[in-house]
C-alpha positions as CSV (number, residue, x, y, z in Angstrom):
1,M,-148.3,-34.1,-135.0
2,N,-147.5,-37.7,-135.8
3,V,-144.3,-39.7,-135.3
4,D,-143.0,-39.0,-138.8
5,D,-143.1,-35.2,-138.2
6,V,-141.2,-35.6,-134.9
7,V,-138.6,-37.8,-136.6
8,A,-138.3,-35.3,-139.5
9,E,-137.7,-32.4,-137.1
10,K,-135.0,-34.3,-135.2
11,I,-133.3,-35.2,-138.5
12,A,-133.4,-31.5,-139.6
13,A,-132.0,-30.4,-136.2
14,A,-129.2,-32.9,-136.5
15,R,-128.3,-31.6,-140.0
16,R,-128.3,-28.0,-138.7
17,R,-125.9,-29.0,-135.9
18,A,-123.6,-30.9,-138.3
19,E,-123.5,-28.0,-140.7
20,E,-122.7,-25.5,-137.9
21,T,-119.9,-27.8,-136.7
22,K,-118.5,-28.0,-140.2
23,R,-118.6,-24.2,-140.5
24,R,-116.9,-23.7,-137.1
25,R,-114.2,-26.2,-138.0
26,A,-113.6,-24.5,-141.4
27,A,-113.2,-21.1,-139.7
28,L,-110.8,-22.5,-137.1
29,A,-108.8,-24.2,-139.9
30,A,-108.6,-20.9,-141.9
31,A,-107.4,-19.0,-138.8
32,R,-104.8,-21.7,-138.1
33,Q,-103.5,-21.5,-141.7
34,R,-103.3,-17.7,-141.4
35,G,-101.3,-18.0,-138.2
36,L,-99.0,-20.6,-139.7
37,A,-98.4,-18.4,-142.8
38,F,-97.6,-15.5,-140.5
39,R,-95.1,-17.6,-138.5
40,H,-93.4,-18.9,-141.6
41,A,-93.1,-15.4,-143.0
42,A,-91.6,-14.2,-139.8
43,K,-89.1,-17.0,-139.8
44,L,-88.0,-16.2,-143.3
45,R,-87.7,-12.5,-142.5
46,N,-85.5,-13.5,-139.5
47,Q,-83.3,-15.8,-141.6
48,A,-82.9,-13.1,-144.3
49,S,-82.0,-10.5,-141.7
50,A,-79.4,-12.8,-140.2
51,R,-77.9,-13.5,-143.6
52,T,-77.7,-9.8,-144.6
53,A,-75.8,-9.1,-141.4
54,G,-72.8,-10.5,-143.2
55,G,-72.3,-13.4,-140.8
56,T,-71.7,-11.1,-137.8
57,P,-73.5,-12.2,-134.6
58,V,-77.0,-10.8,-134.5
59,T,-78.6,-11.0,-131.1
60,T,-82.3,-11.7,-130.8
61,E,-84.6,-10.4,-128.1
62,D,-84.1,-13.6,-126.1
63,G,-80.3,-13.1,-126.2
64,S,-79.6,-16.0,-128.5
65,D,-77.0,-15.7,-131.2
66,T,-78.2,-15.9,-134.8
67,T,-75.2,-16.1,-137.1
68,E,-75.3,-17.5,-140.6
69,E,-73.5,-20.6,-139.4
70,N,-76.2,-21.2,-136.7
71,S,-79.2,-20.9,-138.9
């Protein structure tokens, strides 16, 4: 095995590591986007339910008041 073979193996290993890092980051970004979409949908549902309550105070689980004027 000569020096060129060793260098080629190191380059190939570095490429594999870079590709794996890229795949891992893409998976995390996709999971983050799904989580953000879920949070935004929940926020819209909460706003819609507060509006359909006719402006009457609707108390959330944490005890805060969510009237149409407060949203």
